[in-house]
N, C-alpha and C positions, 0 to 999 in steps of 0.2 A: 575807050576810057584811059588805056594803060598809055602812057607817058615815058615809060621806062625803055632803054634800048638796050640790049648786051651787050657788053666789051666796050662803052662809051666814056671809057678813058685812057689814057696812054701807060700802053703795054710796060715801063719801065715800074710804074705802079702798083703791078698786079705781082703779089708772091708766088713763090716758082706752085706752092700746092694748089691755085686758084683756077682752074678751066677758065678759059675766055669768055665762053657762052655763060657763065654763071656771076658774070662781073657786070651789076647795073650800078648808077649813081643816083642812089638812095640817100637823101639825109633826115636822119630821123628827129632831128630839131626844126627841121623847112618841108615837112613833105609836099609833093608837089601835089596841086590837086587842093591843102590846106583849107583853100578860102571856101571850098564847096562843103567842107565838114571835117571834124576826126578820121569819122570813121569812113565815110567815104574815100579819105585820101588812101588810109591804111587797105582798103578793098582792091585800091591800085595793083597793089603786090599777087592778088588771085587775080588779075587780066589772064585771058585765054594765054597760053605760050610761056608764063612765068613759070622758071621749077622750083620747086618744093623747096630748095634751098639757094640763098642765092651770098652773093659777096656786095659789097662798094669799100670804096676806095674811102669815104666819109667818114669824121671825126675817128680816127686811127687807121681806119679800115678793120672792118668785120661782116661776120656772116650773120643773115637772117633768114631766120623760117618763116614760110609765105602759107604752109597748112597746118590746120587743126591738128591732124595727128600728130604731126611733128611738134608741135607748139605742147601738147601732153608731153608727149616722151621726152622731149628735153628738160621740162618742170619736174617729171617724175625718176628722172636718172639721177642724182646728185654725185654716184660714182665715175659719171661720165662727165658732166657740166656740171660743174663745183658752182657755189653762192658765195665764193672767195672773193670777186669783183661780180659786181651787177648792176654800175651804173657806168654808161656808154659818156663821152669816150674813154679808156679804158686808162688811160691817165689820171684823168679825175677820177675814175672808180675807185683806183687803188687809195686815195685819199678818202674814202666811204667806208670806216673800220667801223660802223653801229652791228653791236649783238641784237639778238641773234642771227640776224641777215647774215652774215660773213663766213658762218659756222657752214659745215654742213656734218650731217651725222659720223659718229655717236656723238661727237662733241656739241651739238646741236640744239639735243636734247634737255639737257640741263635748265640752259638758260630758257627756253620757250617753255618748259612748266612751269618754269614763272609769270611769264605774260601772260597763259594762258588765267593762270590765278583771279587776273581780273577780268576778262574778256570773256568769263563762259556763258552759256544760257542763264543759268543759274544767276549770277551779276547782273545780266542784262536784266531779267526780272527785276530785280530789286530795284533798279534806277530805271524804269519803265516811264511810272508816273512822274519823275522829275524830268524826264526829257521831252516827254510829252508838254509839259507845262512850260518850258523853254519854246516849246514851237506854238504855241496856243500865242504867249506873249507878244511873240513878232508877230503871228499873222494878224492879230487883231487889229492891231493899228493901221493895218494896209487895208482892211475891208472899205472904209467909210471914200479912201481917194481915190479907186476906179484905175489906179495905174501904178507899176513897180518898174524898176530893176531888180529883178529876181536874183542875178546873182550878187547885185552889192546888198540888195534892201533881205535876204533872204540867206541865199547861199555862205558867203562868205562871212555869215553871224552863226546859224544856228547849229553847225555841227564843231565848230570853236567852241562857242559857247556851251554846250556839252561837253565838250573833252576839256575843256579849261575848267571846267567843275569838278568832272573826275581828279584830275591831277592838283583841284585845290589851289591854281596859281591867277593871279587878278585877270580879269580881263586886257585890263591896261598895258600887260606886257604881250598878247594875243600877238598885233602887229609886228613886232622886233620876232617874234617866235615864229612867223607864217612866213618872214622875210628870209629865215634861214632854210626852212623848209623849200622857197620857191628855189634858192641860190643852190639847194642840193638835186632836186627833181630836173629842174628848168634852168643850168648853171648860164652866168652872164659868158663872154668870152667869144671871141672872133676864129680861136683855135683851141686845138685840145690842153696845150700848158695854160691857157688864162683862164680856160672851164676848171681844171685841176685845182688851179688857185682862187675860185670862186665855192669851189665843194669845198677842200680844206677850209677856207674862212670861214664858212657856216657852220660845219662839225665843230670846229672850237669857239664858235660861238655859242652854239648849244652845248657844249661843255665848261664855257665859263660863266653863262646863266646858269646853268642846276649845281653847281660846285658848293655855294652856298645854300643852296635850299636841300640838298642831300644829306649835306653837314647837320642843318637845323634837325630834320628828319629821321635823321640816325638814330636807332634804338627804342625811338618814342611807337606808342601802339595807336599813332595814326589808322583810320580807314581809308584813305584816299589811296589814288593808285601809287604815286611814285611811294609813301609809306609803306606799303604791301611789298612792293618790289625791293625795294633797297633792303627792307628788313628780314627778305627770304632768305633761303640755303641753297648752296646749290651743290651736290654731292656731299652734303653735309658738313660746309662749311658756310660761315657767313662770304656775302656777295662783297669781292673786293670795290675800291672807290672806283677803278678804271673801267669794271664791269660795270656797276653802277650807273656811271654817267652815261655808257654807252648804250646799256638798255633804254635807259629814261628818254635819251635825246632820239632812240630808233621810234620809240610811240609816239613822242609828238612828233614825228617827221610824218608819221603815218596819220595819227588824227588831226591832224591841223590841214591835210591837205584833200586825201582821194574823195570822199566823200563829197568836200564842197564843190571838187570839180564833177563828182556824176549827176548831183540834185541840177545843175544847170544844163546841162544835156536835155534830161529826164523832163524838164520842163518846155525847154525851148521844142523837144519833140509835140508834146501834147498842148501846147497852146498853138503850133503848127496844123494840129490834124482833129479836130471837134469829135470825129466821130469815137474815136479811142478815149476822147477824154469823157465822154457821156456814157462811154460803159463803166469806168472806172466810175463817176459820180452816180450812176443810177445803183450800181451796185457795189457799193462800199465792203461788204466781203470778201470780194473778189480780189482785194487791192494786195493783201500778202502774197498771194500765187502770181498775180500779172508782176509783182515788184522783180519773180526773178526773172521773164520775159523781158523786161526793160533792163535786168543788167546783161542778159545773155546780147542785146541788142546795142547796148552803148557801152560794151567795156572801155576803158581810157587808161589802162597800164601799160608799159610796154619796156619792163626790165630786160637784162641782161645775163647769161652765166659764162664761164670760161670753161675753155674745155682742160681738162685733167689730165691727156695725153694724147700719143698720136695714134690716132684712130680712123678706117673711110666709116664713112655716111652718107648716106643718101648718094651714093656711087663719087664723092670726091673725099678729098685725104684731110680731114681735119689734122692740126698738131698742137701741141699741148700750148697754153697760152691763148690761143684764139677766142675770141670772144664772138659768140653769138647772141644776137638780142632775139627777143622771143615776144612780139607781139601779139597778146590776149584779144584785141579785137579779130586775129585771124582764125579764132576756134572758134567763135559762136556765130561769128559771119560766113563760114567755110559751108557750102554746098553740102561736102563730106559728111557733114555732122549733121544738119538742121536742114530741114526742105524749106525749101522757101526764105530762107536768111532774111532776106532784106524787108521781109514786111513783121509789124510786130503782131503777134496773135496772142490772145492775152490766155485763150483756151488753147494753145498750145500740149498736144499728147505728149510727144518727145521733145525733151526739150535738155540741148547738153550745149556748156560753155567753161571756159578757165578763165572768166573775171577775178576773181579772187588766186589766180594763180592754180597751184596745184603741188602737189608730193611734200616734203616735209617741211618747206618753207610756204605752204599755204597760207593764203592771209590769218591773221591771228584773231584781226578784227570782223571777219566776216558776219560775226553775229550783231556786231553795234553799228555795223554800215547797214546790213538789213532792216533792223529796227528802225534807225535815223530815219530812211528811205520810207519804210512804209507808214511812220508816224507822220511826217513831211506831207504824202497823200491825204491821208486818212482825215488830218485836223485844214490842211488848207479847201478841202475838196466839201468839207462840212461848211466851209463858210465861205468860199469861193468857187463854186461846183462850174461854172461856165468862165472861160478867160481866153485870151486869143494873144497872138504874138502881134506887137504894132504894125502897120504898115512901110512906118520908116525902117523896123528893125536892121541891125547891121552886125549879126553875129561877129565877133571876135574868134577865132580859135586858134589855138598852138599845139604844139606837138613837143615831145619829149619822152621821161619815163613814165609820166604821170599829164595826160592831154589836156585843157581847158578850154571851155568857151565864156566868153567875158562878152558882157551888152545883149544882155536877154530882156528885152521892156515886155512887158507883159499890159493887158486893160482886159477891164469887162464894167459890166454893166453895173453900175449902184442903184439901188434900188429906191 
């Protein structure tokens, strides 16, 4: 399974602080074996003999942690691994200036508290019935058809409709905003400079779109997410226009992409594994707990951190400004963290993952994500309890800061 060979790059491309036996030619935007599946491609980085931490010359040159314990440590150590730059390549990541992502503690806290006001469990309970209705409205027209492209017909619709409702923006604007999100998370470009241009254009596109929206809602008593955020205070002072633009753009980025991608991975698995599907359909009460196992098995986020100072780590010398990629898949799929991690076991007794990240930047939208995933399974299986991936299916996987799978055709028997 391991397609990587240590030292397989010209010596002149390797920084002085990088040992040759830590060098592997890994492209995070085109992982080896990606045609087999994103998680399968990630797992190659944990093949026997792979070090806990490796370095690749791709995408500007950066480190990659390959074991779950290091994934957790990096995410939980903002004093050593800063979030000032979290997007690869670094040249592109420096154009990604969205708040509160690029802030480290203690500056991070005030901005994060504002976002938490809109995404806490109490707020999720308040909107749950409307979120559930959106799912029902999408699923019911599909039932009699007996087939669908799940990615197109549901995954790329449901979370986006939910989020556009939460921010009170028209669905007609969703394709434009989704394009900006994609260009940040999986930027176009043949090299670091071109990818940096894609990221910068997307960020500025978000800002240009949001500025009139924020100006209109500033000072009003709206209950939508945008109004709540921009009319809050940080350290006793009103949020500045620049901070408001950055905070809302970051919310849109997260809300329009990550759950969209996860849902397709989840349903592709269930459509290929009828025994797991039957377990959920026969016991709907188990769905909330089972969602956690699916999150462990199908993580899709792989952001990065920047080294704050020179220090030794895992036997190598890291230099201030070095970039470290943190693939969350390598926590949930690590045998050192979960027994038999490749299997989906819905009643797993001990379950560990970093699918929502960790530390001060643990995903603020995790409660919304869990609710959307749970509702999808509850409402889909209530109407389509048995389905399968079509025989001619050819899912298309892509990697990046957030992985994707497209072309997930499902079919079922119509009564």
